[in-house]
C-alpha positions as CSV (number, residue, x, y, z in Angstrom):
1,M,81.8,20.1,69.0
2,L,81.2,23.7,70.0
3,K,77.8,23.8,68.4
4,N,76.7,20.5,70.1
5,N,77.9,21.7,73.5
6,R,75.8,24.9,73.2
7,F,72.8,22.9,72.2
8,I,73.2,20.8,75.4
9,V,73.4,23.9,77.5
10,L,70.2,25.3,76.0
11,H,68.5,21.9,76.5
12,I,69.4,22.0,80.2
13,I,68.0,25.5,80.6
14,K,64.7,24.6,79.0
15,K,64.3,21.6,81.3
16,M,65.1,23.5,84.5
17,K,62.6,23.2,87.3
18,K,61.9,25.5,90.2
19,K,63.7,23.3,92.7
20,S,66.8,25.1,94.0
21,W,69.0,22.0,93.9
22,F,68.1,21.5,90.2
23,W,69.0,25.1,89.4
24,I,72.4,24.8,91.2
25,W,73.4,21.6,89.4
26,S,72.2,22.8,86.1
27,I,74.2,26.0,86.3
28,L,77.3,24.1,87.3
29,I,76.9,21.7,84.4
30,A,76.3,24.6,82.0
31,V,79.4,26.5,83.2
32,T,81.5,23.4,82.8
33,I,80.3,22.7,79.2
34,L,80.7,26.3,78.1
35,S,84.3,26.4,79.5
36,S,85.1,23.4,77.4
37,C,84.0,25.4,74.3
38,K,87.2,27.6,74.6
39,K,90.1,26.8,72.4
40,E,92.4,24.6,74.5
41,P,96.2,24.8,74.4
42,L,97.8,22.4,72.0
43,D,99.8,20.4,74.6
44,E,101.9,17.9,72.6
45,I,103.6,14.7,73.7
46,D,104.2,14.6,77.6
47,P,103.9,13.0,80.2
48,E,107.7,12.9,80.4
49,G,108.1,13.1,76.6
50,R,108.1,16.9,77.1
51,V,107.8,19.3,74.0
52,H,104.5,21.0,75.0
53,G,102.6,23.7,73.1
54,P,104.0,25.9,70.4
55,V,103.6,29.6,69.8
56,A,102.1,28.9,66.4
57,Y,101.1,25.6,64.6
58,Y,99.8,25.2,61.0
59,T,98.7,21.8,59.7
60,F,96.7,22.9,56.7
61,D,94.4,19.9,57.3
62,N,91.3,22.1,57.1
63,E,92.6,23.8,54.0
64,T,93.3,27.1,55.7
65,A,96.3,28.8,57.4
66,E,94.6,28.6,60.8
67,D,96.9,28.7,63.8
68,L,96.0,25.7,66.0
69,S,97.8,27.0,69.0
70,I,96.0,29.1,71.7
71,H,97.4,32.3,70.3
72,G,95.4,32.7,67.1
73,Y,98.2,33.8,64.8
74,D,96.2,32.9,61.7
75,G,97.9,33.4,58.4
76,S,96.7,34.1,54.8
77,L,97.5,32.1,51.7
78,I,98.5,34.3,48.8
79,N,97.6,33.6,45.2
80,N,95.8,30.3,46.0
81,P,98.5,27.7,46.7
82,E,97.3,24.1,46.3
83,F,96.3,21.8,49.2
84,I,97.6,18.3,48.5
85,T,97.0,14.9,49.9
86,D,100.7,14.0,49.5
87,T,101.7,14.3,53.2
88,P,104.5,13.0,55.4
89,N,102.4,10.2,57.0
90,G,99.7,9.9,54.3
91,S,97.0,11.7,56.3
92,G,95.5,15.2,56.3
93,K,96.7,17.8,53.9
94,A,99.9,19.6,53.0
95,I,100.4,22.7,50.9
96,F,102.2,23.3,47.6
97,F,103.6,26.7,46.7
98,R,104.4,27.3,43.0
99,A,107.1,29.9,42.4
100,V,105.7,31.0,39.0
101,E,102.4,31.8,40.6
102,K,104.0,33.8,43.3
103,Q,102.3,31.7,46.0
104,Y,103.2,31.9,49.7
105,L,102.0,31.8,53.3
106,N,101.8,35.1,55.0
107,I,101.6,35.3,58.8
108,P,101.0,39.0,59.8
109,Y,102.6,38.8,63.2
110,D,106.0,39.1,64.9
111,L,106.3,35.5,66.3
112,F,109.8,36.2,67.6
113,E,109.5,39.6,69.3
114,G,112.0,39.9,72.2
115,L,113.1,36.2,72.0
116,T,116.6,35.2,72.5
117,K,115.7,31.5,72.0
118,Y,113.3,30.0,69.5
119,S,112.7,27.0,67.3
120,I,111.1,26.6,63.8
121,L,110.2,23.1,62.6
122,F,108.3,21.8,59.5
123,W,108.2,19.1,56.8
124,I,109.5,20.0,53.4
125,K,109.6,18.4,49.9
126,D,110.4,19.2,46.3
127,F,112.3,22.4,46.7
128,R,115.4,23.9,45.0
129,D,117.5,27.0,45.5
130,G,115.3,29.8,46.9
131,F,113.5,31.2,49.9
132,I,112.1,28.7,52.4
133,F,110.9,31.3,55.0
134,S,111.7,34.9,55.8
135,G,110.6,37.4,58.4
136,M,109.8,40.8,56.9
137,G,110.6,44.1,58.5
138,A,108.6,47.3,58.2
139,E,111.4,48.9,56.1
140,T,112.7,47.8,52.7
141,Y,116.3,47.4,54.0
142,R,117.5,43.8,53.6
143,G,118.8,43.6,57.1
144,D,115.2,43.7,58.4
145,N,114.6,40.2,57.1
146,Y,114.9,37.8,59.9
147,P,114.7,35.0,60.8
148,Q,115.4,33.7,57.3
149,L,116.2,30.3,55.8
150,I,117.2,30.0,52.2
151,C,118.8,27.4,50.0
152,A,121.6,28.7,47.8
153,D,124.1,26.8,45.7
154,G,122.9,23.6,47.3
155,L,123.4,24.8,50.9
156,F,121.1,26.0,53.6
157,A,121.8,29.5,55.0
158,F,120.1,30.9,58.0
159,S,120.0,34.3,59.6
160,A,118.8,35.2,63.1
161,S,119.8,38.8,62.9
162,G,118.8,39.8,59.4
163,F,122.0,39.3,57.5
164,P,121.6,38.0,54.0
165,F,123.7,34.9,53.3
166,Y,126.2,36.9,51.3
167,I,127.2,39.3,54.1
168,G,127.3,37.3,57.3
169,A,124.4,34.8,57.7
170,S,125.3,31.3,58.9
171,V,125.8,28.9,56.0
172,F,125.5,25.3,57.1
173,S,128.0,22.7,55.8
174,Y,125.1,20.2,55.5
175,G,124.2,20.0,51.9
176,A,120.6,20.6,51.0
177,T,121.0,18.3,48.0
178,A,120.9,15.4,50.5
179,I,117.2,15.9,51.0
180,Q,116.3,17.0,47.5
181,D,115.2,13.5,46.6
182,G,111.5,13.7,46.1
183,Q,110.7,12.5,49.6
184,W,109.3,14.3,52.7
185,H,111.9,15.4,55.3
186,F,111.6,17.0,58.7
187,L,113.6,20.2,59.2
188,G,114.2,22.0,62.5
189,I,116.1,25.2,63.3
190,T,116.8,26.0,66.9
191,C,118.4,29.3,68.0
192,S,119.9,30.6,71.2
193,R,121.6,33.9,71.8
194,K,124.2,34.4,74.5
195,G,126.5,37.3,75.5
196,V,126.2,41.0,75.6
197,L,125.0,42.9,72.5
198,Y,127.7,45.0,70.9
199,N,130.3,43.0,72.9
200,G,130.7,39.5,71.5
201,A,127.1,38.3,71.6
202,Q,126.4,35.3,69.4
203,W,123.6,33.1,68.2
204,T,124.1,29.4,68.3
205,I,122.0,27.8,65.5
206,K,121.3,24.1,65.1
207,L,120.0,22.4,62.0
208,Y,118.1,19.1,62.5
209,V,117.1,16.8,59.6
210,D,114.7,13.9,60.1
211,G,115.1,14.1,63.9
212,R,118.9,14.2,64.0
213,L,121.3,17.0,64.6
214,A,122.8,17.7,61.1
215,D,124.9,20.8,61.8
216,T,125.7,23.6,64.3
217,T,126.9,27.1,63.4
218,T,127.1,30.5,65.0
219,E,126.2,34.1,63.9
220,D,127.3,37.3,65.5
221,A,124.5,39.2,67.2
222,L,125.7,42.7,66.5
223,S,122.6,44.6,67.4
224,P,119.0,44.0,68.6
225,A,116.9,42.5,65.9
226,Q,114.3,45.0,64.7
227,P,110.6,44.0,65.0
228,I,109.1,42.3,62.0
229,T,105.6,42.8,60.6
230,K,105.1,39.4,59.0
231,F,106.6,35.9,58.6
232,Q,106.4,34.2,55.2
233,F,106.9,30.7,53.9
234,G,107.6,30.5,50.2
235,G,107.7,33.5,48.0
236,N,110.7,35.7,47.4
237,G,111.0,37.8,50.5
238,N,109.1,40.6,48.8
239,G,111.8,40.8,46.2
240,M,114.3,42.4,48.5
241,H,117.2,40.1,47.6
242,N,116.6,39.7,43.9
243,I,118.9,42.5,42.8
244,S,121.9,41.5,44.9
245,T,121.7,37.7,44.5
246,N,120.2,35.0,42.3
247,V,118.0,33.8,45.3
248,T,114.3,34.1,44.5
249,A,111.2,31.9,45.0
250,T,111.2,28.2,44.6
251,N,108.5,25.5,44.3
252,L,108.0,24.2,47.7
253,K,105.8,21.6,49.5
254,I,105.4,22.3,53.2
255,D,103.4,20.6,56.1
256,N,103.0,21.0,59.9
257,I,104.8,24.3,60.6
258,R,105.6,24.8,64.3
259,V,107.2,27.8,66.0
260,Y,108.3,27.6,69.7
261,D,109.5,30.4,72.0
262,R,112.3,28.3,73.3
263,E,115.2,26.2,72.1
264,L,113.9,22.6,71.7
265,S,116.2,19.9,72.8
266,A,117.5,17.1,70.5
267,K,115.1,14.8,72.3
268,D,112.1,17.1,71.6
269,V,112.9,17.3,67.9
270,K,113.3,13.5,67.6
271,T,110.0,13.1,69.5
272,L,108.1,15.3,67.1
273,Y,109.7,13.6,64.1
274,D,108.8,10.2,65.3
275,S,105.2,11.2,66.1
276,E,104.5,12.2,62.5
277,R,106.5,10.2,60.1
């Protein structure tokens, strides 16, 4: 599309005549076409269905980890994970991370810097106990890993502040085994922090499964979250938890990862689920 538009602009310029009106109209047309060459915001759903554009969005349809939002938070695929045609709605591509091959998606940005509300949504299939995603801090201290979602002992555990599940992260009562059935499922995590840090501040964390609210839990926000240097799907969190727990990498199929800088409503989550199943 971009290449074709530029060809049209060059064609107009070559055909320009010396008449002033022709120059004026040609320049206006050229400017309009060139402006359309810019990467436009991904504006999802609306009118009145809401949702709108994410901070980052990865579909894997072009067999890369390109961010399709306007922000350009492109990721890298480590150790050649496989692109597969087994997808939630039978179109495009998804990605398959194999634990034994140490495969994962690395996004070298802090997508959550300064946020007190955010949402992470994606499709998932064929996973077991292990890391789903994890933010990675600059230090090797385990508390720098946030946000983090793992599956342990058949339960999902999420941390918005960097706590591993065994010392204070939020463990959902919803059993992960309910969706370990060989089918695609749509997971959503929404987070919202309220209160004064060091004085009772809390995160409210909601888990959505297939467009429905499955569980709500809270987590103490004891201190400001430290900046992260990258965000990973798959892998083992750089091995930071392997010594203290049995949690490590898991085989994992993922599609259509979205990150928002706000807490999506239940209606928003349902709308996204219905649009892709």
